[in-house]
C-alpha positions as CSV (number, residue, x, y, z in Angstrom):
1,M,-35.5,-8.5,-67.4
2,R,-36.3,-12.0,-68.4
3,A,-36.1,-12.9,-72.1
4,M,-37.8,-16.0,-73.7
5,Q,-36.1,-18.5,-74.5
6,N,-36.0,-19.7,-78.2
7,S,-38.2,-22.8,-78.1
8,T,-41.2,-24.5,-79.9
9,P,-43.8,-23.4,-79.7
10,P,-43.3,-19.9,-79.6
11,Q,-45.2,-17.4,-77.2
12,W,-47.5,-14.7,-78.6
13,L,-49.0,-11.4,-77.3
14,L,-52.4,-10.4,-79.0
15,Y,-54.4,-7.5,-78.9
16,C,-58.2,-7.7,-78.9
17,R,-61.3,-6.2,-77.8
18,P,-61.9,-5.6,-74.3
19,G,-64.5,-8.4,-73.2
20,F,-63.4,-10.4,-76.0
21,E,-60.0,-12.4,-74.6
22,R,-62.0,-15.6,-74.5
23,D,-62.8,-15.2,-78.2
24,C,-59.3,-14.4,-79.3
25,L,-58.0,-17.1,-76.9
26,Q,-60.4,-19.7,-78.5
27,E,-59.8,-19.2,-82.5
28,T,-55.9,-19.7,-82.0
29,Q,-55.6,-22.7,-80.6
30,G,-53.4,-21.8,-78.2
31,T,-52.5,-22.1,-74.2
32,A,-53.2,-19.5,-71.8
33,L,-50.7,-17.9,-70.2
34,D,-52.5,-14.4,-69.2
35,A,-55.8,-14.2,-70.5
36,E,-57.2,-11.7,-67.7
37,A,-61.4,-10.5,-68.6
38,N,-61.7,-7.4,-70.0
39,S,-57.5,-6.4,-70.6
40,G,-57.6,-6.2,-73.9
41,F,-55.0,-8.5,-74.8
42,V,-53.7,-12.1,-74.4
43,I,-50.4,-14.1,-73.9
44,I,-50.5,-17.7,-75.4
45,R,-47.8,-20.0,-76.3
46,G,-49.2,-21.8,-79.7
47,K,-48.6,-22.4,-83.2
48,A,-44.7,-21.3,-84.6
49,R,-47.0,-19.6,-87.5
50,L,-50.1,-17.9,-87.1
51,N,-51.7,-16.5,-89.8
52,Y,-53.0,-12.6,-89.1
53,A,-55.2,-12.8,-92.0
54,Q,-57.6,-15.9,-90.7
55,L,-57.6,-14.4,-86.8
56,T,-61.0,-12.3,-86.6
57,F,-60.8,-11.4,-83.1
58,T,-57.1,-10.6,-83.0
59,R,-56.2,-6.9,-83.5
60,Q,-52.6,-7.2,-83.5
61,L,-50.3,-10.2,-84.0
62,I,-47.0,-10.1,-82.2
63,K,-44.3,-12.5,-81.1
64,L,-43.5,-12.1,-77.4
65,Q,-39.7,-11.4,-77.2
66,G,-39.1,-10.5,-73.6
67,E,-40.0,-9.2,-70.6
68,V,-39.5,-6.3,-67.9
69,S,-41.3,-7.8,-65.2
70,E,-40.4,-5.0,-62.4
71,L,-39.9,-1.4,-64.3
72,P,-37.5,0.9,-62.0
73,E,-39.5,4.1,-60.4
74,R,-36.1,6.1,-62.0
75,D,-34.2,5.0,-65.2
76,R,-36.6,2.9,-67.0
77,L,-35.0,3.4,-70.6
78,T,-31.8,1.4,-69.4
79,P,-34.0,-2.0,-68.6
80,L,-36.2,-1.5,-72.1
81,L,-33.3,-0.8,-73.8
82,A,-31.6,-3.8,-72.5
83,A,-34.9,-6.2,-73.1
84,V,-34.6,-5.5,-77.5
85,P,-33.7,-8.3,-78.9
86,D,-30.2,-9.1,-81.0
87,E,-32.3,-10.2,-83.6
88,P,-33.3,-8.9,-86.5
89,A,-30.3,-5.9,-86.8
90,Q,-32.5,-3.4,-88.0
91,F,-36.3,-2.4,-87.0
92,G,-38.3,-0.6,-89.4
93,A,-40.4,0.9,-86.6
94,L,-40.8,1.3,-83.0
95,W,-44.3,1.2,-81.5
96,L,-44.9,1.9,-77.3
97,E,-48.5,0.3,-76.6
98,T,-51.0,0.2,-73.5
99,P,-54.0,-2.1,-73.7
100,D,-57.5,-0.5,-75.0
101,T,-59.0,0.3,-71.8
102,N,-59.2,3.1,-69.4
103,D,-56.6,1.8,-67.2
104,G,-54.5,1.8,-70.2
105,K,-55.4,5.4,-71.2
106,T,-54.3,6.8,-68.5
107,L,-50.8,5.4,-69.5
108,S,-50.9,7.3,-72.6
109,G,-48.7,10.4,-71.5
110,F,-46.5,7.8,-69.4
111,I,-45.5,6.1,-72.8
112,K,-45.3,9.3,-74.4
113,R,-42.3,10.3,-72.5
114,F,-40.6,7.3,-74.0
115,Q,-40.7,7.2,-77.3
116,P,-38.6,10.1,-78.4
117,L,-35.9,8.9,-75.8
118,L,-36.0,5.4,-76.9
119,E,-36.0,5.8,-81.1
120,A,-33.0,8.7,-80.8
121,K,-31.0,5.6,-78.9
122,L,-31.7,3.1,-81.6
123,R,-31.6,5.4,-84.0
124,A,-28.4,6.1,-82.9
125,S,-27.4,2.5,-82.8
126,G,-28.6,1.8,-86.1
127,R,-31.0,-0.5,-84.9
128,L,-33.9,1.6,-86.0
129,V,-34.4,2.9,-89.5
130,D,-37.2,4.0,-92.0
131,D,-37.8,1.0,-93.4
132,A,-41.9,-0.5,-93.3
133,T,-40.8,-3.4,-94.9
134,L,-38.5,-4.2,-91.9
135,T,-40.2,-5.9,-88.4
136,R,-41.4,-3.7,-85.9
137,L,-40.6,-3.6,-82.9
138,H,-43.5,-3.3,-79.9
139,I,-43.3,-2.4,-77.1
140,F,-46.4,-2.9,-74.4
141,F,-47.1,-2.1,-71.5
142,P,-50.0,-3.4,-69.4
143,D,-49.2,-0.8,-66.2
144,K,-46.1,0.8,-65.2
145,N,-44.3,-1.4,-63.5
146,R,-44.5,-3.9,-66.5
147,A,-43.2,-4.3,-70.0
148,L,-43.2,-6.7,-72.5
149,I,-41.1,-6.5,-75.6
150,G,-41.8,-8.3,-79.0
151,T,-42.0,-8.1,-82.9
152,S,-44.2,-8.3,-85.3
153,D,-44.2,-9.2,-89.6
154,P,-45.8,-6.0,-91.2
155,R,-46.9,-8.6,-93.9
156,N,-48.6,-10.9,-91.3
157,S,-50.2,-8.4,-88.7
158,A,-52.1,-4.7,-88.5
159,A,-50.3,-2.0,-90.3
160,A,-52.2,0.9,-87.6
161,P,-50.2,1.0,-83.6
162,M,-52.3,-1.1,-81.5
163,G,-54.0,-2.8,-84.1
164,I,-56.5,0.4,-84.3
165,L,-57.5,2.2,-87.3
166,R,-59.4,5.3,-86.2
167,M,-61.9,7.3,-88.3
168,K,-62.6,10.6,-88.4
169,M,-66.7,10.9,-88.3
170,P,-67.9,12.3,-91.0
171,Y,-69.9,15.2,-89.6
172,E,-72.7,15.0,-92.7
173,A,-73.3,11.3,-92.1
174,P,-76.5,10.4,-90.8
175,S,-75.1,7.8,-87.8
176,R,-71.8,6.7,-86.6
177,S,-72.5,3.0,-88.0
178,V,-70.4,5.0,-91.2
179,L,-67.2,4.1,-89.7
180,K,-67.7,0.5,-89.9
181,L,-68.1,0.4,-93.6
182,A,-65.3,2.9,-93.7
183,E,-63.1,0.7,-91.8
184,A,-64.2,-2.2,-93.7
185,F,-62.7,-0.5,-96.7
186,E,-59.5,0.1,-95.4
187,V,-58.6,-3.3,-93.7
188,F,-60.3,-5.7,-96.4
189,L,-59.4,-4.0,-99.7
190,S,-55.6,-3.1,-101.3
191,E,-55.0,0.8,-102.7
192,E,-55.6,-1.1,-106.1
193,E,-58.9,-2.6,-105.3
194,K,-60.0,0.5,-103.7
195,T,-59.4,2.3,-107.4
196,Q,-60.7,-0.4,-109.1
197,W,-64.0,-1.4,-107.2
198,L,-65.1,1.5,-105.5
199,R,-65.3,3.5,-108.8
200,P,-67.7,6.3,-109.1
201,G,-70.9,5.6,-111.1
202,M,-70.9,1.6,-109.5
203,R,-74.2,0.5,-108.7
204,A,-74.7,-1.0,-104.8
205,V,-77.5,-2.5,-102.5
206,D,-77.2,-1.3,-98.7
207,L,-79.8,-4.3,-97.3
208,G,-81.4,-2.8,-93.8
209,A,-80.0,1.1,-94.6
210,A,-81.8,2.9,-92.5
211,P,-80.9,5.2,-91.1
212,G,-78.2,5.3,-93.7
213,G,-74.9,5.5,-92.0
214,W,-73.6,2.8,-95.0
215,T,-75.4,4.4,-98.1
216,W,-73.7,7.8,-97.0
217,Q,-70.3,6.1,-96.9
218,L,-70.9,4.4,-100.5
219,V,-72.9,7.9,-102.0
220,S,-69.7,9.5,-100.5
221,L,-67.1,7.2,-102.7
222,G,-69.9,8.2,-105.6
223,L,-70.9,5.3,-106.1
224,Q,-75.5,4.6,-107.1
225,V,-77.1,3.1,-104.0
226,E,-80.4,1.3,-103.8
227,A,-81.3,1.5,-100.0
228,I,-83.5,-1.2,-98.9
229,D,-85.1,-0.9,-95.9
230,N,-88.6,-0.3,-94.0
231,G,-87.7,2.3,-91.9
232,P,-87.2,5.9,-93.1
233,L,-83.6,7.4,-94.0
234,K,-82.4,10.5,-92.2
235,G,-79.8,13.5,-93.5
236,V,-78.7,14.2,-96.9
237,V,-79.1,10.8,-98.1
238,A,-82.8,11.0,-97.6
239,D,-82.9,12.7,-100.8
240,H,-79.5,12.4,-102.4
241,P,-79.8,12.0,-106.3
242,S,-78.0,9.0,-105.9
243,V,-79.9,6.8,-103.5
244,R,-82.7,5.2,-104.3
245,H,-85.2,4.4,-101.2
246,L,-87.1,1.7,-101.4
247,R,-89.6,0.6,-98.2
248,Q,-89.3,-3.3,-98.9
249,D,-87.9,-6.5,-96.5
250,G,-84.2,-6.7,-97.0
251,F,-84.3,-10.7,-97.0
252,R,-87.0,-10.5,-100.4
253,Y,-85.4,-7.9,-102.5
254,R,-83.2,-8.5,-104.9
255,P,-82.2,-6.1,-107.9
256,K,-83.4,-6.9,-112.0
257,H,-79.9,-6.1,-112.6
258,S,-76.4,-7.4,-110.9
259,V,-74.7,-5.0,-108.9
260,D,-70.8,-4.3,-108.0
261,W,-71.8,-4.3,-104.2
262,L,-73.7,-5.8,-102.0
263,V,-73.4,-4.3,-98.3
264,C,-76.0,-5.9,-95.3
265,D,-75.8,-4.3,-91.3
266,M,-79.2,-6.0,-90.5
267,I,-79.7,-7.1,-86.8
268,E,-80.6,-10.4,-87.3
269,Q,-79.3,-14.0,-86.9
270,P,-75.8,-14.6,-88.2
271,G,-76.7,-17.6,-89.7
272,R,-79.4,-16.1,-91.9
273,V,-77.4,-13.0,-92.9
274,A,-74.7,-15.5,-94.0
275,A,-77.1,-17.6,-95.7
276,L,-79.2,-14.4,-97.4
277,V,-75.6,-13.0,-98.4
278,A,-74.1,-16.2,-100.1
279,D,-77.0,-16.5,-102.2
280,W,-76.7,-13.2,-103.5
281,V,-72.9,-14.5,-104.7
282,A,-73.7,-17.4,-105.5
283,S,-76.5,-16.2,-107.9
284,G,-75.0,-14.1,-109.5
285,D,-76.7,-10.8,-108.3
286,T,-73.4,-9.2,-106.5
287,N,-69.8,-9.7,-107.7
288,R,-69.0,-8.9,-104.0
289,A,-70.0,-8.1,-100.4
290,I,-69.5,-6.7,-97.1
291,F,-71.5,-7.3,-94.5
292,N,-72.0,-7.6,-90.5
293,L,-72.3,-10.8,-88.1
294,K,-74.2,-9.8,-85.0
295,L,-72.6,-12.7,-82.4
296,P,-74.4,-14.2,-79.5
297,M,-73.0,-13.3,-75.9
298,K,-71.9,-17.3,-75.2
299,K,-70.1,-19.0,-77.9
300,R,-69.3,-16.5,-80.3
301,V,-66.0,-18.3,-81.7
302,E,-68.7,-21.6,-82.9
303,A,-71.4,-19.1,-84.3
304,L,-69.0,-17.6,-86.9
305,H,-67.6,-20.6,-87.5
306,E,-71.0,-22.0,-88.5
307,A,-72.2,-18.7,-90.2
308,L,-68.6,-19.0,-92.5
309,A,-68.8,-22.6,-93.5
310,S,-72.5,-22.3,-94.3
311,V,-71.2,-19.8,-97.2
312,R,-68.2,-21.6,-98.3
313,E,-71.0,-24.8,-98.5
314,V,-73.2,-22.5,-100.6
315,L,-70.0,-21.0,-103.0
316,D,-68.3,-24.4,-103.2
317,K,-71.4,-26.2,-104.5
318,K,-71.6,-24.0,-106.8
319,G,-67.3,-24.6,-107.7
320,M,-66.9,-21.0,-107.4
321,K,-63.6,-19.3,-106.4
322,Y,-63.9,-16.1,-103.9
323,R,-62.0,-15.0,-100.9
324,L,-64.0,-14.9,-97.6
325,Q,-62.4,-12.6,-94.5
326,A,-63.7,-11.8,-91.4
327,R,-62.5,-9.3,-88.4
328,Q,-63.9,-7.9,-85.5
329,L,-63.1,-4.1,-87.0
330,Y,-62.0,-1.3,-83.9
331,H,-65.7,-0.1,-84.4
332,D,-67.8,-3.1,-84.2
333,R,-69.3,-3.9,-81.0
334,E,-70.8,-7.7,-80.5
335,E,-70.0,-8.3,-84.3
336,V,-67.8,-9.1,-87.2
337,T,-67.5,-7.9,-90.4
338,V,-67.4,-10.3,-93.2
339,F,-65.6,-9.5,-96.7
340,L,-66.8,-11.8,-99.8
341,G,-65.7,-11.7,-102.8
342,K,-65.8,-13.6,-106.3
343,I,-62.6,-14.3,-108.0
344,K,-62.3,-14.3,-111.4
345,R,-60.4,-17.6,-113.0
């Protein structure tokens, strides 16, 4: 077992979507220690403090504490327990995890055997308790022979194992894109915000609505939706009483009265979509928005930063206070999802 030295800067273990390791590394501005393409994780030497909320491509943020580089064929439990750091005195959760890859999925049965055994030992020693506010203990298996030991702060990390919030596909939804908006509401909004901002009867506009996945999600929450798309809606949203379908260009449409929500999942250049949404918010046509930015194959981080900077420029000129967050969700692909909302003074 190799323990990490108490030195500055620390080492971090970051999970990401396979294929986005370089983007994950680039946005942290850390030094790569392990960033193999399509591995689904990155190990960096970086800043003493990283802000999870400001990281778009990072699914989970873990401070690396140690490593078991060669797990024995027998009695793997003993070296794993020996690698658990002495501090903190107690952990609020134990998560055994693997990369989100095909090879990683083959390890699921392997780690399930260890979970109850490790939990029992840690609970017996008083190291593991049921308290969601305490530091979590992570044991990450890149393969059967290696384990990385780390910790995460529940206030500065993802709330789900592997950083993946899995959503169930509603059988009535017209497309799988519904999962992106459902996940976005869970990731970007607190329980209190969901209660306040997603009340039945609120009004929303869905730009680029067809075939209607995002419209379906809004309607399922009780919102009244204007679905804007020259293409047809499918399934239950096509003739739903809470949906008004307007066959218009999403870049030209504007509502007669301000709406509570704007959502947008149009296939367009990220800068053009960002400019459109920023103008909706700046002009008072909506209070908050969730939108997707389709990223290029190369220079994705730069394209994202340029798009978000253009939003800030528009709203800063208006002297507006706002919240702007971007994350590559589990149900996203070559894209990121962005939340933009006004903050009342």
